[in-house]
BAMAR-114827 format. One record per residue (C-alpha): residue number from 1; residue in one letter; x, y, z. Coordinates in steps of 0.001 Angstrom, whole numbers. Example, Ala and Ser with C-alpha at 12.3 -4.5 7.8 and 13.67 -1.06 7.14 Angstrom:
BAMAR-114827
PT resi resn      c1      c2      c3
PT    1    A   12300   -4500    7800
PT    2    S   13670   -1060    7140
END
This chain:
BAMAR-114827
PT resi resn      c1      c2      c3
PT    1    M   76914   34012  202556
PT    2    P   80168   31287  202151
PT    3    E   83379   32286  200701
PT    4    T   83766   31219  196929
PT    5    I   86516   29914  195378
PT    6    S   87029   28518  191869
PT    7    A   87781   24994  191036
PT    8    A   91434   25599  190691
PT    9    Q   92074   27252  193841
PT   10    A   90249   24059  195722
PT   11    R   92837   21975  193390
PT   12    R   95835   23648  194986
PT   13    I   94575   23637  198373
PT   14    A   94049   19958  198230
PT   15    L   97198   19324  196984
PT   16    A   98621   21432  199625
PT   17    A   97007   19402  202304
PT   18    Q   97918   16372  200230
PT   19    G  102359   17889  200695
PT   20    F  102435   18068  196969
PT   21    T  103664   21709  197421
PT   22    R  106604   20570  199562
PT   23    R  109789   20053  197465
PT   24    R  111695   16590  197181
PT   25    P  114254   16498  199421
PT   26    S  117465   17030  198071
PT   27    A  119338   14787  200249
PT   28    A  118804   11010  201272
PT   29    I  115312    9885  202094
PT   30    T  115301    8782  205570
PT   31    S  112593    7868  207896
PT   32    R  112344   11635  209213
PT   33    H  110999   12442  205941
PT   34    V  108501    9399  205856
PT   35    H  106849   10613  209183
PT   36    R  106516   14042  207550
PT   37    A  104903   12547  204343
PT   38    M  102601   10403  207060
PT   39    E  101258   13131  208957
PT   40    K   99626   14335  205295
PT   41    L   98408   11429  204677
PT   42    G   97353    9839  207796
PT   43    V   96513    6473  206328
PT   44    L   98722    4887  203566
PT   45    Q   96644    1968  202057
PT   46    I   98207   -1173  201304
PT   47    D   97586   -3169  197435
PT   48    S   99260   -6551  196350
PT   49    V   99372   -5410  192846
PT   50    N  102622   -6075  191744
PT   51    V  103214   -4542  187920
PT   52    F  105158   -1625  188290
PT   53    A  105455   -1423  192513
PT   54    R  103492   -2120  194787
PT   55    S  100777     705  195660
PT   56    H  101472    1660  199083
PT   57    Y  105191    2261  197705
PT   58    L  104006    4781  195247
PT   59    P  102534    7591  197285
PT   60    L  105854    8150  198908
PT   61    F  107791    8252  195774
PT   62    S  105027   10601  194469
PT   63    R  105596   13287  197314
PT   64    L  109423   12196  197840
PT   65    G  111126   11570  195000
PT   66    S  113187    8243  194498
PT   67    Y  114182    6411  197857
PT   68    D  115057    3141  199259
PT   69    P  111968     986  198970
PT   70    A  113997    -726  201982
PT   71    L  113496    1966  204102
PT   72    L  109293    1792  203797
PT   73    D  109677   -2109  204811
PT   74    R  111550   -1073  208278
PT   75    V  109480    1862  208753
PT   76    F  105862      97  208343
PT   77    M  106981   -3304  208551
PT   78    S  109209   -4156  211549
PT   79    R  107913   -5572  214792
PT   80    T  109398   -2204  216273
PT   81    T  107489     286  213987
PT   82    H  105874    3220  214720
PT   83    Y  102684    2178  212626
PT   84    V  100335   -1044  212313
PT   85    E   97604   -2067  209834
PT   86    Y   93702   -1673  210397
PT   87    L   90807   -1169  207782
PT   88    A   91420    2558  208396
PT   89    H   90155    2954  204960
PT   90    E   90663    -304  203156
PT   91    A   93609   -2072  204995
PT   92    T   96218     418  205684
PT   93    F   99283    1624  207518
PT   94    M   98718    3759  210279
PT   95    P  100297    5433  213415
PT   96    V  100165    2678  216190
PT   97    E   98378    5589  218600
PT   98    D   95535    5526  216950
PT   99    W   94382    2037  217495
PT  100    A   92150    2919  220066
PT  101    L   90516    5425  217437
PT  102    W   89227    2187  215805
PT  103    R   87362     396  218988
PT  104    F   83890    1805  217120
PT  105    R   84979    -113  214078
PT  106    M   85868   -3096  215659
PT  107    D   83183   -3323  217899
PT  108    D   80997   -2999  214895
PT  109    F   82612   -5914  213490
PT  110    R   82118   -8057  216753
PT  111    Q   78508   -7052  216712
PT  112    R   77458   -8146  213176
PT  113    W   79195  -11703  213718
PT  114    A   77501  -12236  217108
PT  115    A   74374  -13720  215350
PT  116    P   74239  -17314  215833
PT  117    D   74185  -18097  212287
PT  118    S   77679  -16058  211584
PT  119    W   80552  -17750  210643
PT  120    A   82475  -16455  214134
PT  121    S   79323  -17870  215750
PT  122    Q   79673  -21547  214033
PT  123    N   83637  -21503  214717
PT  124    T   84460  -20609  217893
PT  125    R   86823  -23688  218248
PT  126    T   88839  -22575  215442
PT  127    L   88731  -18672  216837
PT  128    A   90122  -19897  220571
PT  129    W   92614  -22638  219076
PT  130    V   94059  -19180  216391
PT  131    Q   94205  -17497  219751
PT  132    D   95804  -19633  222140
PT  133    E   98635  -20591  219258
PT  134    L   99343  -16874  219571
PT  135    R   99400  -16468  222946
PT  136    A  101386  -19664  223615
PT  137    R  103961  -18913  220501
PT  138    G  104015  -15281  219871
PT  139    P  103480  -13874  216514
PT  140    L  102944  -16323  213482
PT  141    R  102696  -16466  209748
PT  142    P   99886  -17933  208434
PT  143    A  101987  -20759  207374
PT  144    Q  103330  -21501  210551
PT  145    L   99769  -22252  211999
PT  146    R   99168  -24045  208933
PT  147    A  101686  -26359  209622
PT  148    D  100911  -26943  212891
PT  149    A   97182  -27128  212703
PT  150    P   95882  -30520  214534
PT  151    R   94671  -32989  211899
PT  152    E   91287  -33904  212940
PT  153    R   88246  -35338  210627
PT  154    G   85752  -32842  209216
PT  155    S   86461  -29847  207841
PT  156    W   87388  -27966  210901
PT  157    W   91068  -27630  210569
PT  158    D   90412  -26650  206883
PT  159    W   93277  -24216  205777
PT  160    D   90702  -21549  204700
PT  161    E   88970  -21612  208202
PT  162    V   92091  -21131  209764
PT  163    K   92925  -18032  207499
PT  164    L   89663  -16928  208126
PT  165    A   90017  -16769  211785
PT  166    L   93090  -14560  211633
PT  167    E   91202  -11845  209541
PT  168    H   88148  -12334  211777
PT  169    L   90337  -11327  214719
PT  170    W   91909   -8770  213222
PT  171    R   89002   -6965  212190
PT  172    T   87492   -6803  215849
PT  173    G   91095   -5939  217060
PT  174    D   91800   -9239  219122
PT  175    V   94659   -9756  216963
PT  176    A   97097   -7569  215372
PT  177    I   99678   -7485  212156
PT  178    S  103150   -7580  213815
PT  179    G  104687   -6749  210714
PT  180    R  105158   -8594  207615
PT  181    R  107670  -11353  206060
PT  182    G  107932  -10342  202262
PT  183    F  104465   -9512  201549
PT  184    E  102680  -12147  204362
PT  185    R  101447  -10745  207376
PT  186    V  102986  -11773  210675
PT  187    Y  100037  -12537  213002
PT  188    A   99746  -11949  217195
PT  189    L   97559  -11139  219711
PT  190    E   96723   -7279  220179
PT  191    E   98773   -6990  223287
PT  192    Q  101501   -8459  221806
PT  193    V  101535   -5478  219225
PT  194    I   99622   -2542  220944
PT  195    P  101290    -805  223877
PT  196    A   99026   -1075  227152
PT  197    E   98512    2932  227396
PT  198    V   97038    2755  223529
PT  199    R   95242    -771  224261
PT  200    D   93909     754  227834
PT  201    R   92601    4403  226179
PT  202    E   88526    4729  225607
PT  203    V   87917    6579  223656
PT  204    P   83695    6926  222754
PT  205    R   82250    6572  219101
PT  206    T   81330   10014  218963
PT  207    E   84451   11467  219597
PT  208    A   86345    8996  217528
PT  209    I   84281    9968  214841
PT  210    R   84780   13733  215059
PT  211    E   88174   13254  215397
PT  212    L   88543   11098  212296
PT  213    V   86348   13789  210189
PT  214    R   88694   16328  211611
PT  215    R   92183   14210  210196
PT  216    A   89961   13036  207239
PT  217    A   88804   17305  206531
PT  218    R   92553   18749  207300
PT  219    S   93930   15839  204992
PT  220    H   91500   17140  201932
PT  221    G   92016   20851  202855
PT  222    V   88492   21621  200784
PT  223    A   86198   18717  200915
PT  224    T   82691   17780  200666
PT  225    A   80807   15616  203539
PT  226    L   81003   12496  200952
PT  227    D   84844   13463  200857
PT  228    I   85481   13365  204062
PT  229    A   83571    9965  205100
PT  230    D   85222    8460  202799
PT  231    Y   88771    8972  203597
PT  232    Y   88067    6682  206484
PT  233    R   85303    5022  205122
PT  234    I   82674    5902  207901
PT  235    R   79573    4607  206749
PT  236    D   77323    6671  209412
PT  237    R   76586    9431  207337
PT  238    A   74674   11392  210388
PT  239    A   77483   10882  212457
PT  240    V   79592   12637  209859
PT  241    Q   77457   15501  209195
PT  242    Q   77131   16236  213229
PT  243    S   80761   16347  213665
PT  244    I   81062   18526  210451
PT  245    D   78914   20629  212090
PT  246    E   80783   20663  215618
PT  247    L   84197   21320  214217
PT  248    V   82100   24439  212106
PT  249    D   80911   25693  215745
PT  250    H   84112   25503  216939
PT  251    G   85868   27315  214378
PT  252    E   87900   24334  212778
PT  253    L   85904   24129  209603
PT  254    H   84133   27008  207350
PT  255    P   81241   26395  204893
PT  256    V   82578   27781  201241
PT  257    Q   81493   27413  197828
PT  258    V   83746   26149  194639
PT  259    R   82644   26843  191297
PT  260    G   81993   24012  189480
PT  261    W   81332   21461  192365
PT  262    E   77759   20978  192110
PT  263    R   75215   18297  191943
PT  264    G   71856   18608  190242
PT  265    G   72918   22166  189207
PT  266    R   73140   22898  192516
PT  267    P   76474   23576  194781
PT  268    V   77641   20669  196588
PT  269    A   78042   21548  199890
PT  270    T   81307   22015  201174
PT  271    W   84068   22760  204181
PT  272    M   87899   23864  204461
PT  273    H   89788   23122  207268
PT  274    R   91040   26396  209018
PT  275    D   94623   24995  208757
PT  276    A   94152   24577  204779
PT  277    V   96671   26671  202521
PT  278    L   96102   28275  198989
PT  279    P   99166   28406  197407
PT  280    R   99778   30631  194645
PT  281    R  100825   27588  192192
PT  282    V  101970   23650  192444
PT  283    D  104909   22928  190838
PT  284    A  104482   19390  191638
PT  285    A  104834   16670  188776
PT  286    A  103701   13135  190353
PT  287    I  102874    9481  189238
PT  288    L   99977    8631  191406
PT  289    S   99153    5354  192805
PT  290    P   95286    4518  192019
PT  291    F   95389    4609  195870
PT  292    D   96607    7813  196711
PT  293    P   93992    9547  198618
PT  294    V   94568   12207  195586
PT  295    V   92327   10185  193669
PT  296    W   91178    7347  195633
PT  297    F   87182    8280  196232
PT  298    R   86771    8507  192246
PT  299    E   83755   10709  192871
PT  300    R   86152   13424  193965
PT  301    A   88902   12414  191304
PT  302    L   86212   13370  188432
PT  303    R   85022   16985  190745
PT  304    A   88240   18267  191116
PT  305    F   90270   16932  188537
PT  306    D   87610   15667  185897
PT  307    L   89569   12188  185994
PT  308    D   86874    9478  184944
PT  309    Y   89068    7046  186584
PT  310    R   88502    2908  186785
PT  311    I   91417     321  187328
PT  312    E   90562   -2449  184616
PT  313    I   91886   -5117  186223
PT  314    Y   89319   -7445  186187
PT  315    V   88113   -6157  182586
PT  316    P   88606   -8569  179841
PT  317    A   91543   -7551  178064
PT  318    D   90228   -6710  174556
PT  319    K   87580   -4386  176790
PT  320    R   90111   -2325  178199
PT  321    Q   89913    1629  177271
PT  322    Y   93314    2409  178817
PT  323    G   95206    -507  180429
PT  324    Y   95646   -3224  182816
PT  325    Y   96578    -803  185826
PT  326    S   96652    2614  184269
PT  327    L   98522    5727  186848
PT  328    P   97156    8924  186959
PT  329    V   99984   11790  185916
PT  330    L   99705   14834  188453
PT  331    V  101155   18043  186743
PT  332    G  101021   21659  188388
PT  333    D   97597   21143  190180
PT  334    R   96125   19527  187403
PT  335    I   95899   15326  186456
PT  336    V   96765   15674  182722
PT  337    A   97464   12073  181871
PT  338    R   97579    8333  182500
PT  339    V   99880    5810  181971
PT  340    D   99739    1895  182388
PT  341    L  103192     697  183802
PT  342    K  104976   -2250  183819
PT  343    A  108154   -3293  185298
PT  344    E  109871   -5618  182905
PT  345    R  112912   -6912  185567
PT  346    V  114290   -9416  182877
PT  347    S  114858   -7197  179883
PT  348    S  115151   -4280  182699
PT  349    T  112302   -1700  181057
PT  350    L  109838     594  182034
PT  351    Q  107058    -273  179913
PT  352    V  105160    2356  179214
PT  353    Q  102063      16  177334
PT  354    S   99499    3125  177049
PT  355    A   99456    6747  177551
PT  356    W   96534    9107  177593
PT  357    W   95618   12612  177793
PT  358    E   93124   13895  180418
PT  359    P   90436   17224  179757
PT  360    L   93052   19516  181853
PT  361    A   96159   18296  179804
PT  362    R   98350   20997  178066
PT  363    A  100600   20230  175179
PT  364    E  103835   21051  176918
PT  365    D  102717   18470  179837
PT  366    A  104565   15664  177654
PT  367    E  108089   16648  178922
PT  368    S  106663   16484  182669
PT  369    I  105602   13309  181733
PT  370    A  108778   12021  180378
PT  371    Q  111226   13391  183230
PT  372    E  108290   11575  185719
PT  373    L  108757    8355  183591
PT  374    V  112713    8731  183840
PT  375    R  112643    9135  187656
PT  376    A  110462    6243  187920
PT  377    A  112748    3779  186176
PT  378    S  115383    5176  187542
PT  379    W  113636    4410  190818
PT  380    Q  112986     861  190088
PT  381    G  116437     421  188887
PT  382    L  115355     -19  185212
PT  383    E  117694     417  182181
PT  384    T  115018    1485  179427
PT  385    I  112055    3139  178648
PT  386    S  109686    1457  176237
PT  387    V  106600    3258  174810
PT  388    S  103603    1638  173191
PT  389    G  101429    2999  170254
PT  390    W   98758    2738  172324
PT  391    G   96851    5949  173847
PT  392    D   96890    9258  172364
PT  393    A   99556   10794  174499
PT  394    A  102022    8082  173677
PT  395    N  103496    9707  170318
PT  396    A  103719   13290  172682
PT  397    V  105541   11008  175779
PT  398    A  107788    8889  173184
PT  399    G  109031   12201  171530
PT  400    A  109612   13830  174542
PT  401    L  111350   11024  176007
PT  402    H  113868   11309  173573
PT  403    V  115241   14701  174772
PT  404    A  114467   13817  178786
PT  405    H  117375   14041  180915
PT  406    G  117597   11042  183533
PT  407    G  119753    8248  184395
PT  408    V  118904    5526  182394
PT  409    R  118870    4730  178535
PT  410    R  115783    5467  177089
PT  411    H  114793    2882  174252
PT  412    V  111294    4050  172645
PT  413    H  109261    1678  170304
PT  414    E  106170    1969  168808
PT  415    R  103764   -1297  169407
PT  416    E  102178   -2803  166432
END
């Protein structure tokens, strides 16, 4: 009979697996702290939306506290980094030594585009020219390729097709990302970025999927098969289940039941990693990215945290329920609110454009939310905080900000 745990215990296990039971460093945050956080995360999803801060800067802030964003740039985006970009969830930073684990996904892209009517098959000259340029000139930004592309009649050298070629070659592993200039990718041939010992490593598909399932289960702590599959976006559900069964046989996973984790009135099959820890309590408070592994799989966020979450960037303004880019707020082992933040640089203001309670909230959570907002404003170098009147948590958050301590001036106003 599987062990039974409560939903609150499952949340604490999951948060411990994600590093939220570690105290934030009291000294200056260094690359060592970043590497330790990445051991828990496994991957760091990249996103270009920059309303408050780009999404990939937030998971480290959530776990480590205020750090210099230039540190992330140095650790992840330089040519000498320990990390490289690939589709290990969506576009993510991942350890460069994991490159060989993703050959199966690269091969899948290559096979998908092998059909005669595919874009890749019909644009072999573009693909070959891009590779020749990278081979001859080394890592290049797309703008450099665009500037030097031959000018021929017709659409062959249309810029969109050169960009598509780079993206195709990246997905198949022929090209890797050598770093970024600002937010612009620098592309290079695989051999110009990935060490030979990593490139030459052969990892069979079944072995690669089993290793990724193992890592996903460890990063989740406790998870369903769908949770595990989503962590690295493995669509072969049969292979995921086979890997789970093998890991159970080897004692790395064991089945559990979580009270309240149900589908159709029946418990959802769930497993716990053997390294999972059940802390007595979680004392963390953090503003989360929409693409933090704690919440990036919306079905898990609803099941584990009662968070019915949707990003409303593409929803017309008059139809938004919570705001353009609302961020979940964690207090203890509960997600208690969501806040729509905007960094207004001209006025040096962190704008809390809306604030909403979640079902697991308690009245005293407003103070923790206010403290995290003060910390967030300070991290972004913003001097004031403004709170609009939109949202059922707005008044409580505004009131708590009046008494919150922090390194910013607190200015609260109501939006009409």
